[in-house]
N, CA, C and O atoms as CSV, one atom per row, in Angstrom:
chain,resi,resn,atom,element,x,y,z
A,1,UNK,N,N,118.211,73.988,199.148
A,1,UNK,CA,C,119.295,74.546,198.351
A,1,UNK,C,C,119.772,75.851,198.994
A,1,UNK,O,O,118.978,76.587,199.581
A,2,UNK,N,N,121.043,76.125,198.881
A,2,UNK,CA,C,121.614,77.297,199.546
A,2,UNK,C,C,121.398,78.567,198.735
A,2,UNK,O,O,121.224,78.528,197.517
A,3,UNK,N,N,121.415,79.695,199.442
A,3,UNK,CA,C,121.342,80.994,198.794
A,3,UNK,C,C,122.671,81.281,198.103
A,3,UNK,O,O,123.715,80.768,198.506
A,4,UNK,N,N,122.621,82.097,197.072
A,4,UNK,CA,C,123.829,82.466,196.339
A,4,UNK,C,C,124.836,83.141,197.256
A,4,UNK,O,O,126.035,82.879,197.157
A,5,UNK,N,N,124.369,84.002,198.143
A,5,UNK,CA,C,125.268,84.794,198.979
A,5,UNK,C,C,125.572,84.132,200.323
A,5,UNK,O,O,125.966,84.818,201.266
A,6,UNK,N,N,125.397,82.813,200.429
A,6,UNK,CA,C,125.702,82.137,201.684
A,6,UNK,C,C,127.178,81.815,201.830
A,6,UNK,O,O,127.602,81.319,202.874
A,7,UNK,N,N,127.965,82.090,200.802
A,7,UNK,CA,C,129.405,81.853,200.838
A,7,UNK,C,C,130.105,83.201,200.796
A,7,UNK,O,O,130.051,83.910,199.791
A,8,UNK,N,N,130.762,83.549,201.897
A,8,UNK,CA,C,131.486,84.816,201.987
A,8,UNK,C,C,132.867,84.590,202.568
A,8,UNK,O,O,133.080,83.664,203.351
A,9,UNK,N,N,133.790,85.431,202.187
A,9,UNK,CA,C,135.129,85.407,202.771
A,9,UNK,C,C,135.081,86.316,203.992
A,9,UNK,O,O,134.814,87.512,203.875
A,10,UNK,N,N,135.338,85.748,205.153
A,10,UNK,CA,C,135.171,86.489,206.394
A,10,UNK,C,C,136.483,86.929,207.028
A,10,UNK,O,O,136.473,87.746,207.949
A,11,UNK,N,N,137.621,86.403,206.553
A,11,UNK,CA,C,138.906,86.857,207.072
A,11,UNK,C,C,140.008,86.458,206.104
A,11,UNK,O,O,139.939,85.424,205.440
A,12,UNK,N,N,141.023,87.307,206.045
A,12,UNK,CA,C,142.192,87.033,205.224
A,12,UNK,C,C,143.428,87.486,205.988
A,12,UNK,O,O,143.483,88.611,206.483
A,13,UNK,N,N,144.407,86.613,206.080
A,13,UNK,CA,C,145.702,86.975,206.628
A,13,UNK,C,C,146.756,86.279,205.772
A,13,UNK,O,O,146.423,85.505,204.875
A,14,UNK,N,N,148.004,86.554,206.047
A,14,UNK,CA,C,149.083,85.941,205.273
A,14,UNK,C,C,149.052,84.434,205.515
A,14,UNK,O,O,149.270,83.972,206.635
A,15,UNK,N,N,148.780,83.673,204.457
A,15,UNK,CA,C,148.787,82.223,204.555
A,15,UNK,C,C,147.490,81.592,205.021
A,15,UNK,O,O,147.446,80.378,205.220
A,16,UNK,N,N,146.420,82.379,205.205
A,16,UNK,CA,C,145.147,81.798,205.630
A,16,UNK,C,C,143.977,82.662,205.179
A,16,UNK,O,O,144.003,83.892,205.236
A,17,UNK,N,N,142.954,81.950,204.731
A,17,UNK,CA,C,141.710,82.603,204.358
A,17,UNK,C,C,140.580,81.864,205.068
A,17,UNK,O,O,140.554,80.634,205.113
A,18,UNK,N,N,139.652,82.633,205.617
A,18,UNK,CA,C,138.487,82.049,206.271
A,18,UNK,C,C,137.278,82.296,205.390
A,18,UNK,O,O,137.012,83.423,204.970
A,19,UNK,N,N,136.557,81.231,205.121
A,19,UNK,CA,C,135.357,81.288,204.308
A,19,UNK,C,C,134.196,80.794,205.163
A,19,UNK,O,O,134.292,79.754,205.814
A,20,UNK,N,N,133.110,81.541,205.156
A,20,UNK,CA,C,131.922,81.130,205.899
A,20,UNK,C,C,130.868,80.687,204.894
A,20,UNK,O,O,130.463,81.438,204.006
A,21,UNK,N,N,130.442,79.448,205.066
A,21,UNK,CA,C,129.430,78.853,204.194
A,21,UNK,C,C,128.256,78.456,205.070
A,21,UNK,O,O,128.390,77.623,205.967
A,22,UNK,N,N,127.110,79.056,204.804
A,22,UNK,CA,C,125.897,78.799,205.590
A,22,UNK,C,C,126.197,78.899,207.086
A,22,UNK,O,O,125.744,78.068,207.873
A,23,UNK,N,N,126.964,79.924,207.471
A,23,UNK,CA,C,127.247,80.187,208.870
A,23,UNK,C,C,128.386,79.385,209.474
A,23,UNK,O,O,128.729,79.597,210.637
A,24,UNK,N,N,128.976,78.477,208.727
A,24,UNK,CA,C,130.065,77.639,209.245
A,24,UNK,C,C,131.401,78.098,208.652
A,24,UNK,O,O,131.537,78.229,207.435
A,25,UNK,N,N,132.386,78.340,209.528
A,25,UNK,CA,C,133.692,78.824,209.092
A,25,UNK,C,C,134.589,77.670,208.644
A,25,UNK,O,O,134.632,76.611,209.270
A,26,UNK,N,N,135.301,77.907,207.544
A,26,UNK,CA,C,136.274,76.953,207.001
A,26,UNK,C,C,137.568,77.727,206.758
A,26,UNK,O,O,137.534,78.887,206.347
A,27,UNK,N,N,138.708,77.084,207.012
A,27,UNK,CA,C,140.009,77.745,206.867
A,27,UNK,C,C,140.863,77.017,205.830
A,27,UNK,O,O,140.931,75.788,205.795
A,28,UNK,N,N,141.507,77.818,204.992
A,28,UNK,CA,C,142.350,77.278,203.930
A,28,UNK,C,C,143.621,78.110,203.820
A,28,UNK,O,O,143.680,79.249,204.281
A,29,UNK,N,N,144.629,77.518,203.201
A,29,UNK,CA,C,145.816,78.297,202.831
A,29,UNK,C,C,145.496,79.037,201.530
A,29,UNK,O,O,145.529,80.267,201.489
A,30,UNK,N,N,145.193,78.301,200.490
A,30,UNK,CA,C,144.687,78.832,199.223
A,30,UNK,C,C,143.382,78.090,198.969
A,30,UNK,O,O,143.235,76.940,199.383
A,31,UNK,N,N,142.432,78.735,198.292
A,31,UNK,CA,C,141.166,78.033,198.116
A,31,UNK,C,C,140.480,78.366,196.802
A,31,UNK,O,O,140.751,79.371,196.146
A,32,UNK,N,N,139.575,77.460,196.463
A,32,UNK,CA,C,138.653,77.626,195.345
A,32,UNK,C,C,137.267,77.776,195.965
A,32,UNK,O,O,136.882,77.004,196.844
A,33,UNK,N,N,136.525,78.775,195.499
A,33,UNK,CA,C,135.198,79.065,196.057
A,33,UNK,C,C,134.139,79.096,194.964
A,33,UNK,O,O,134.422,79.384,193.801
A,34,UNK,N,N,132.924,78.795,195.369
A,34,UNK,CA,C,131.758,78.894,194.501
A,34,UNK,C,C,130.544,79.023,195.415
A,34,UNK,O,O,130.667,78.796,196.619
A,35,UNK,N,N,129.389,79.376,194.889
A,35,UNK,CA,C,128.202,79.510,195.748
A,35,UNK,C,C,127.906,78.193,196.473
A,35,UNK,O,O,127.645,77.167,195.846
A,36,UNK,N,N,127.954,78.246,197.787
A,36,UNK,CA,C,127.642,77.077,198.595
A,36,UNK,C,C,128.798,76.122,198.835
A,36,UNK,O,O,128.597,75.061,199.427
A,37,UNK,N,N,130.012,76.470,198.391
A,37,UNK,CA,C,131.102,75.525,198.589
A,37,UNK,C,C,132.485,76.122,198.469
A,37,UNK,O,O,132.672,77.227,197.960
A,38,UNK,N,N,133.452,75.355,198.955
A,38,UNK,CA,C,134.851,75.754,198.901
A,38,UNK,C,C,135.715,74.517,199.090
A,38,UNK,O,O,135.280,73.521,199.668
A,39,UNK,N,N,136.940,74.594,198.597
A,39,UNK,CA,C,137.903,73.527,198.830
A,39,UNK,C,C,139.303,74.116,198.771
A,39,UNK,O,O,139.522,75.189,198.210
A,40,UNK,N,N,140.237,73.397,199.357
A,40,UNK,CA,C,141.642,73.795,199.296
A,40,UNK,C,C,142.084,73.820,197.836
A,40,UNK,O,O,141.736,72.931,197.058
A,41,UNK,N,N,142.844,74.833,197.473
A,41,UNK,CA,C,143.441,74.904,196.134
A,41,UNK,C,C,144.852,74.355,196.257
A,41,UNK,O,O,145.771,75.047,196.697
A,42,UNK,N,N,145.005,73.106,195.860
A,42,UNK,CA,C,146.294,72.408,195.933
A,42,UNK,C,C,147.000,72.556,194.593
A,42,UNK,O,O,146.644,71.905,193.610
A,43,UNK,N,N,148.001,73.418,194.572
A,43,UNK,CA,C,148.723,73.679,193.325
A,43,UNK,C,C,149.396,72.427,192.773
A,43,UNK,O,O,149.634,72.338,191.569
A,44,UNK,N,N,149.707,71.460,193.631
A,44,UNK,CA,C,150.371,70.240,193.182
A,44,UNK,C,C,149.491,69.413,192.248
A,44,UNK,O,O,150.006,68.654,191.427
A,45,UNK,N,N,148.169,69.551,192.364
A,45,UNK,CA,C,147.258,68.782,191.509
A,45,UNK,C,C,147.459,69.099,190.031
A,45,UNK,O,O,147.296,68.224,189.181
A,46,UNK,N,N,147.812,70.343,189.724
A,46,UNK,CA,C,147.950,70.749,188.318
A,46,UNK,C,C,149.366,71.231,187.977
A,46,UNK,O,O,149.649,71.578,186.830
A,47,UNK,N,N,150.248,71.250,188.978
A,47,UNK,CA,C,151.609,71.726,188.741
A,47,UNK,C,C,151.709,73.238,188.639
A,47,UNK,O,O,152.639,73.759,188.024
A,48,UNK,N,N,150.761,73.946,189.237
A,48,UNK,CA,C,150.752,75.405,189.184
A,48,UNK,C,C,151.956,75.966,189.927
A,48,UNK,O,O,152.348,75.458,190.978
A,49,UNK,N,N,152.529,77.010,189.372
A,49,UNK,CA,C,153.623,77.754,189.985
A,49,UNK,C,C,153.336,79.236,189.791
A,49,UNK,O,O,152.514,79.609,188.954
A,50,UNK,N,N,154.017,80.085,190.570
A,50,UNK,CA,C,153.790,81.523,190.450
A,50,UNK,C,C,153.938,82.002,189.005
A,50,UNK,O,O,153.173,82.847,188.539
A,51,UNK,N,N,154.905,81.466,188.323
A,51,UNK,CA,C,155.117,81.803,186.926
A,51,UNK,C,C,155.283,80.501,186.172
A,51,UNK,O,O,156.220,79.767,186.487
A,52,UNK,N,N,154.469,80.157,185.220
A,52,UNK,CA,C,153.618,81.031,184.429
A,52,UNK,C,C,152.259,81.338,185.037
A,52,UNK,O,O,151.547,82.197,184.517
A,53,UNK,N,N,151.868,80.663,186.127
A,53,UNK,CA,C,150.665,81.086,186.820
A,53,UNK,C,C,149.459,80.179,186.699
A,53,UNK,O,O,149.576,78.990,186.403
A,54,UNK,N,N,148.283,80.773,186.938
A,54,UNK,CA,C,147.009,80.051,186.960
A,54,UNK,C,C,146.739,79.458,185.582
A,54,UNK,O,O,146.795,80.140,184.558
A,55,UNK,N,N,146.444,78.152,185.597
A,55,UNK,CA,C,146.210,77.413,184.364
A,55,UNK,C,C,144.715,77.108,184.185
A,55,UNK,O,O,143.934,77.220,185.130
A,56,UNK,N,N,144.342,76.732,182.998
A,56,UNK,CA,C,142.957,76.339,182.718
A,56,UNK,C,C,142.539,75.203,183.646
A,56,UNK,O,O,141.414,75.192,184.146
A,57,UNK,N,N,143.429,74.256,183.876
A,57,UNK,CA,C,143.106,73.109,184.736
A,57,UNK,C,C,142.734,73.550,186.145
A,57,UNK,O,O,141.958,72.867,186.813
A,58,UNK,N,N,143.265,74.672,186.611
A,58,UNK,CA,C,142.928,75.175,187.944
A,58,UNK,C,C,141.472,75.647,188.025
A,58,UNK,O,O,140.880,75.639,189.104
A,59,UNK,N,N,140.905,76.050,186.915
A,59,UNK,CA,C,139.562,76.643,186.883
A,59,UNK,C,C,138.434,75.632,186.781
A,59,UNK,O,O,137.307,75.905,187.194
A,60,UNK,N,N,138.735,74.482,186.239
A,60,UNK,CA,C,137.692,73.574,185.795
A,60,UNK,C,C,136.660,73.225,186.856
A,60,UNK,O,O,135.464,73.268,186.567
A,61,UNK,N,N,137.065,72.887,188.053
A,61,UNK,CA,C,136.100,72.528,189.096
A,61,UNK,C,C,135.171,73.670,189.455
A,61,UNK,O,O,133.980,73.458,189.682
A,62,UNK,N,N,135.707,74.878,189.507
A,62,UNK,CA,C,134.894,76.041,189.866
A,62,UNK,C,C,133.921,76.374,188.738
A,62,UNK,O,O,132.756,76.674,188.999
A,63,UNK,N,N,134.376,76.326,187.506
A,63,UNK,CA,C,133.499,76.651,186.379
A,63,UNK,C,C,132.344,75.659,186.257
A,63,UNK,O,O,131.276,76.021,185.763
A,64,UNK,N,N,132.535,74.432,186.690
A,64,UNK,CA,C,131.448,73.434,186.656
A,64,UNK,C,C,130.359,73.732,187.687
A,64,UNK,O,O,129.306,73.094,187.672
A,65,UNK,N,N,130.600,74.689,188.579
A,65,UNK,CA,C,129.629,75.029,189.623
A,65,UNK,C,C,128.655,76.109,189.161
A,65,UNK,O,O,127.968,76.717,189.983
A,66,UNK,N,N,128.591,76.351,187.863
A,66,UNK,CA,C,127.614,77.282,187.300
A,66,UNK,C,C,127.779,78.703,187.839
A,66,UNK,O,O,126.808,79.337,188.253
A,67,UNK,N,N,129.019,79.194,187.829
A,67,UNK,CA,C,129.265,80.564,188.280
A,67,UNK,C,C,129.076,81.524,187.104
A,67,UNK,O,O,129.327,81.174,185.950
A,68,UNK,N,N,128.630,82.738,187.420
A,68,UNK,CA,C,128.469,83.777,186.406
A,68,UNK,C,C,129.703,84.666,186.310
A,68,UNK,O,O,129.982,85.245,185.259
A,69,UNK,N,N,130.441,84.770,187.419
A,69,UNK,CA,C,131.619,85.624,187.494
A,69,UNK,C,C,132.718,84.839,188.183
A,69,UNK,O,O,132.462,84.126,189.153
A,70,UNK,N,N,133.940,84.967,187.687
A,70,UNK,CA,C,135.083,84.278,188.272
A,70,UNK,C,C,136.126,85.309,188.696
A,70,UNK,O,O,136.479,86.200,187.924
A,71,UNK,N,N,136.619,85.180,189.935
A,71,UNK,CA,C,137.649,86.062,190.475
A,71,UNK,C,C,138.938,85.269,190.586
A,71,UNK,O,O,138.960,84.193,191.185
A,72,UNK,N,N,140.015,85.795,190.010
A,72,UNK,CA,C,141.333,85.161,190.103
A,72,UNK,C,C,142.241,86.084,190.902
A,72,UNK,O,O,142.518,87.208,190.483
A,73,UNK,N,N,142.702,85.608,192.051
A,73,UNK,CA,C,143.574,86.458,192.864
A,73,UNK,C,C,145.030,86.136,192.578
A,73,UNK,O,O,145.387,84.984,192.331
A,74,UNK,N,N,145.863,87.164,192.615
A,74,UNK,CA,C,147.272,87.041,192.248
A,74,UNK,C,C,148.203,87.002,193.451
A,74,UNK,O,O,149.422,87.049,193.288
A,75,UNK,N,N,147.647,86.916,194.662
A,75,UNK,CA,C,148.467,86.942,195.861
A,75,UNK,C,C,148.549,88.362,196.405
A,75,UNK,O,O,148.224,89.328,195.714
A,76,UNK,N,N,148.992,88.473,197.659
A,76,UNK,CA,C,149.032,89.776,198.301
A,76,UNK,C,C,150.171,90.656,197.786
A,76,UNK,O,O,150.144,91.874,197.961
A,77,UNK,N,N,151.162,90.046,197.157
A,77,UNK,CA,C,152.240,90.819,196.521
A,77,UNK,C,C,152.190,90.711,194.996
A,77,UNK,O,O,153.113,91.139,194.302
A,78,UNK,N,N,151.111,90.138,194.490
A,78,UNK,CA,C,150.866,89.977,193.046
A,78,UNK,C,C,151.955,89.177,192.329
A,78,UNK,O,O,152.281,89.465,191.178
A,79,UNK,N,N,152.509,88.186,193.000
A,79,UNK,CA,C,153.525,87.348,192.364
A,79,UNK,C,C,152.920,86.256,191.481
A,79,UNK,O,O,153.554,85.806,190.526
A,80,UNK,N,N,151.703,85.833,191.796
A,80,UNK,CA,C,151.057,84.787,191.009
A,80,UNK,C,C,150.562,85.381,189.692
A,80,UNK,O,O,149.802,86.349,189.672
A,81,UNK,N,N,151.004,84.788,188.615
A,81,UNK,CA,C,150.606,85.240,187.281
A,81,UNK,C,C,149.357,84.482,186.819
A,81,UNK,O,O,148.936,83.518,187.458
A,82,UNK,N,N,148.783,84.918,185.729
A,82,UNK,CA,C,147.689,84.209,185.064
A,82,UNK,C,C,148.162,83.940,183.647
A,82,UNK,O,O,148.492,84.865,182.905
A,83,UNK,N,N,148.194,82.665,183.277
A,83,UNK,CA,C,148.664,82.312,181.937
A,83,UNK,C,C,147.786,82.980,180.880
A,83,UNK,O,O,146.572,83.106,181.043
A,84,UNK,N,N,148.425,83.400,179.810
A,84,UNK,CA,C,147.708,84.009,178.693
A,84,UNK,C,C,146.623,83.056,178.166
A,84,UNK,O,O,145.521,83.488,177.828
A,85,UNK,N,N,146.946,81.770,178.101
A,85,UNK,CA,C,145.996,80.770,177.617
A,85,UNK,C,C,144.764,80.683,178.521
A,85,UNK,O,O,143.666,80.392,178.047
A,86,UNK,N,N,144.943,80.933,179.811
A,86,UNK,CA,C,143.825,80.878,180.744
A,86,UNK,C,C,142.848,82.011,180.460
A,86,UNK,O,O,141.636,81.803,180.424
A,87,UNK,N,N,143.382,83.208,180.261
A,87,UNK,CA,C,142.504,84.339,179.957
A,87,UNK,C,C,141.835,84.155,178.592
A,87,UNK,O,O,140.667,84.506,178.428
A,88,UNK,N,N,142.551,83.619,177.627
A,88,UNK,CA,C,141.959,83.345,176.307
A,88,UNK,C,C,140.820,82.341,176.438
A,88,UNK,O,O,139.769,82.510,175.820
A,89,UNK,N,N,141.021,81.306,177.234
A,89,UNK,CA,C,140.007,80.280,177.481
A,89,UNK,C,C,138.736,80.918,178.046
A,89,UNK,O,O,137.632,80.616,177.593
A,90,UNK,N,N,138.891,81.789,179.022
A,90,UNK,CA,C,137.736,82.449,179.637
A,90,UNK,C,C,137.029,83.373,178.650
A,90,UNK,O,O,135.800,83.392,178.591
A,91,UNK,N,N,137.789,84.129,177.885
A,91,UNK,CA,C,137.174,85.027,176.885
A,91,UNK,C,C,136.437,84.238,175.814
A,91,UNK,O,O,135.332,84.611,175.420
A,92,UNK,N,N,137.037,83.150,175.337
A,92,UNK,CA,C,136.405,82.330,174.293
A,92,UNK,C,C,135.074,81.755,174.768
A,92,UNK,O,O,134.165,81.552,173.964
A,93,UNK,N,N,134.956,81.492,176.053
A,93,UNK,CA,C,133.730,80.926,176.615
A,93,UNK,C,C,132.818,81.992,177.201
A,93,UNK,O,O,131.812,81.684,177.840
A,94,UNK,N,N,133.181,83.248,176.977
A,94,UNK,CA,C,132.383,84.384,177.429
A,94,UNK,C,C,132.129,84.353,178.940
A,94,UNK,O,O,131.030,84.657,179.403
A,95,UNK,N,N,133.168,83.979,179.698
A,95,UNK,CA,C,133.092,83.979,181.160
A,95,UNK,C,C,133.523,85.353,181.658
A,95,UNK,O,O,134.609,85.826,181.324
A,96,UNK,N,N,132.682,85.984,182.449
A,96,UNK,CA,C,133.022,87.263,183.070
A,96,UNK,C,C,134.037,86.965,184.166
A,96,UNK,O,O,133.760,86.164,185.059
A,97,UNK,N,N,135.203,87.595,184.113
A,97,UNK,CA,C,136.232,87.324,185.110
A,97,UNK,C,C,136.989,88.591,185.464
A,97,UNK,O,O,137.016,89.562,184.709
A,98,UNK,N,N,137.609,88.547,186.650
A,98,UNK,CA,C,138.419,89.656,187.143
A,98,UNK,C,C,139.710,89.080,187.708
A,98,UNK,O,O,139.698,88.026,188.345
A,99,UNK,N,N,140.817,89.766,187.477
A,99,UNK,CA,C,142.110,89.398,188.033
A,99,UNK,C,C,142.517,90.533,188.960
A,99,UNK,O,O,142.519,91.695,188.554
A,100,UNK,N,N,142.867,90.204,190.217
A,100,UNK,CA,C,143.170,91.255,191.184
A,100,UNK,C,C,144.110,90.746,192.268
A,100,UNK,O,O,144.246,89.542,192.483
A,101,UNK,N,N,144.748,91.683,192.937
A,101,UNK,CA,C,145.525,91.398,194.147
A,101,UNK,C,C,144.543,90.777,195.145
A,101,UNK,O,O,143.353,91.090,195.108
A,102,UNK,N,N,145.014,89.918,196.020
A,102,UNK,CA,C,144.118,89.116,196.842
A,102,UNK,C,C,143.172,89.934,197.716
A,102,UNK,O,O,141.989,89.601,197.794
A,103,UNK,N,N,143.640,90.976,198.368
A,103,UNK,CA,C,142.724,91.758,199.223
A,103,UNK,C,C,141.610,92.381,198.385
A,103,UNK,O,O,140.453,92.407,198.804
A,104,UNK,N,N,141.959,92.879,197.207
A,104,UNK,CA,C,140.945,93.443,196.307
A,104,UNK,C,C,140.018,92.355,195.775
A,104,UNK,O,O,138.818,92.576,195.615
A,105,UNK,N,N,140.578,91.185,195.503
A,105,UNK,CA,C,139.780,90.063,195.014
A,105,UNK,C,C,138.748,89.628,196.057
A,105,UNK,O,O,137.605,89.320,195.719
A,106,UNK,N,N,139.163,89.606,197.334
A,106,UNK,CA,C,138.248,89.251,198.425
A,106,UNK,C,C,137.103,90.260,198.500
A,106,UNK,O,O,135.934,89.888,198.601
A,107,UNK,N,N,137.457,91.519,198.451
A,107,UNK,CA,C,136.448,92.582,198.513
A,107,UNK,C,C,135.443,92.441,197.361
A,107,UNK,O,O,134.234,92.534,197.574
A,108,UNK,N,N,135.941,92.221,196.160
A,108,UNK,CA,C,135.077,92.076,194.992
A,108,UNK,C,C,134.205,90.830,195.106
A,108,UNK,O,O,133.012,90.882,194.809
A,109,UNK,N,N,134.788,89.713,195.533
A,109,UNK,CA,C,134.016,88.480,195.704
A,109,UNK,C,C,132.830,88.735,196.629
A,109,UNK,O,O,131.693,88.410,196.287
A,110,UNK,N,N,133.093,89.314,197.798
A,110,UNK,CA,C,132.026,89.553,198.768
A,110,UNK,C,C,130.978,90.537,198.241
A,110,UNK,O,O,129.783,90.337,198.459
A,111,UNK,N,N,131.407,91.587,197.560
A,111,UNK,CA,C,130.454,92.549,196.998
A,111,UNK,C,C,129.517,91.868,196.008
A,111,UNK,O,O,128.301,92.056,196.059
A,112,UNK,N,N,130.093,91.073,195.106
A,112,UNK,CA,C,129.281,90.399,194.096
A,112,UNK,C,C,128.358,89.359,194.719
A,112,UNK,O,O,127.194,89.249,194.334
A,113,UNK,N,N,128.873,88.596,195.683
A,113,UNK,CA,C,128.052,87.577,196.346
A,113,UNK,C,C,126.879,88.223,197.074
A,113,UNK,O,O,125.760,87.713,197.022
A,114,UNK,N,N,127.126,89.330,197.745
A,114,UNK,CA,C,126.058,90.015,198.480
A,114,UNK,C,C,125.005,90.604,197.544
A,114,UNK,O,O,123.853,90.784,197.938
A,115,UNK,N,N,125.399,90.904,196.304
A,115,UNK,CA,C,124.442,91.415,195.316
A,115,UNK,C,C,123.665,90.287,194.651
A,115,UNK,O,O,122.785,90.541,193.828
A,116,UNK,N,N,123.982,89.039,195.001
A,116,UNK,CA,C,123.258,87.909,194.441
A,116,UNK,C,C,123.893,87.285,193.217
A,116,UNK,O,O,123.286,86.421,192.584
A,117,UNK,N,N,125.095,87.698,192.869
A,117,UNK,CA,C,125.796,87.091,191.727
A,117,UNK,C,C,126.264,85.686,192.097
A,117,UNK,O,O,126.598,85.410,193.249
A,118,UNK,N,N,126.282,84.827,191.123
A,118,UNK,CA,C,126.853,83.487,191.321
A,118,UNK,C,C,128.349,83.610,191.030
A,118,UNK,O,O,128.797,83.422,189.898
A,119,UNK,N,N,129.104,83.927,192.073
A,119,UNK,CA,C,130.524,84.229,191.917
A,119,UNK,C,C,131.371,83.086,192.447
A,119,UNK,O,O,131.069,82.485,193.477
A,120,UNK,N,N,132.440,82.805,191.715
A,120,UNK,CA,C,133.415,81.814,192.132
A,120,UNK,C,C,134.787,82.445,192.111
A,120,UNK,O,O,134.957,83.556,191.610
A,121,UNK,N,N,135.758,81.752,192.644
A,121,UNK,CA,C,137.090,82.332,192.636
A,121,UNK,C,C,138.179,81.392,193.078
A,121,UNK,O,O,137.935,80.352,193.690
A,122,UNK,N,N,139.405,81.795,192.743
A,122,UNK,CA,C,140.613,81.109,193.178
A,122,UNK,C,C,141.409,82.143,193.960
A,122,UNK,O,O,141.698,83.228,193.455
A,123,UNK,N,N,141.761,81.802,195.194
A,123,UNK,CA,C,142.392,82.760,196.085
A,123,UNK,C,C,143.718,82.246,196.610
A,123,UNK,O,O,143.793,81.187,197.233
A,124,UNK,N,N,144.771,83.025,196.342
A,124,UNK,CA,C,146.131,82.749,196.803
A,124,UNK,C,C,146.425,83.718,197.941
A,124,UNK,O,O,146.320,84.931,197.756
A,125,UNK,N,N,146.794,83.205,199.122
A,125,UNK,CA,C,146.846,84.037,200.309
A,125,UNK,C,C,148.218,84.605,200.651
A,125,UNK,O,O,148.330,85.441,201.547
A,126,UNK,N,N,149.259,84.168,199.956
A,126,UNK,CA,C,150.578,84.698,200.300
A,126,UNK,C,C,151.071,85.589,199.175
A,126,UNK,O,O,150.330,86.434,198.673
A,127,UNK,N,N,152.294,85.404,198.790
A,127,UNK,CA,C,152.948,86.332,197.865
A,127,UNK,C,C,152.227,86.470,196.543
A,127,UNK,O,O,152.671,87.219,195.674
């Protein structure tokens, strides 16, 4: 079984994020992360748009990975919104979460992962 902190974000640029899992680099445009795993975040799967933003359906796969903390990134220009219903859903389920601009979200994800937290996140790499 993998260590909690084996998943780190190792690079971020406009339109690309690099995630290292157990020493192996993976590249995505937007991604969903959890301890030991990552996948492309395809907005078309749930019909996500910048406004109204991140939906409950976007979170479901990550929350099933037994994360203690969830990071939601809003893009590098903070254009991606988070639906009010999404935040209500997280509060009702007592999920610890943070909403931040993507560079700050990356920094927080890595800090928490290195401290041994079971952290997951959704990362938008552009606007």
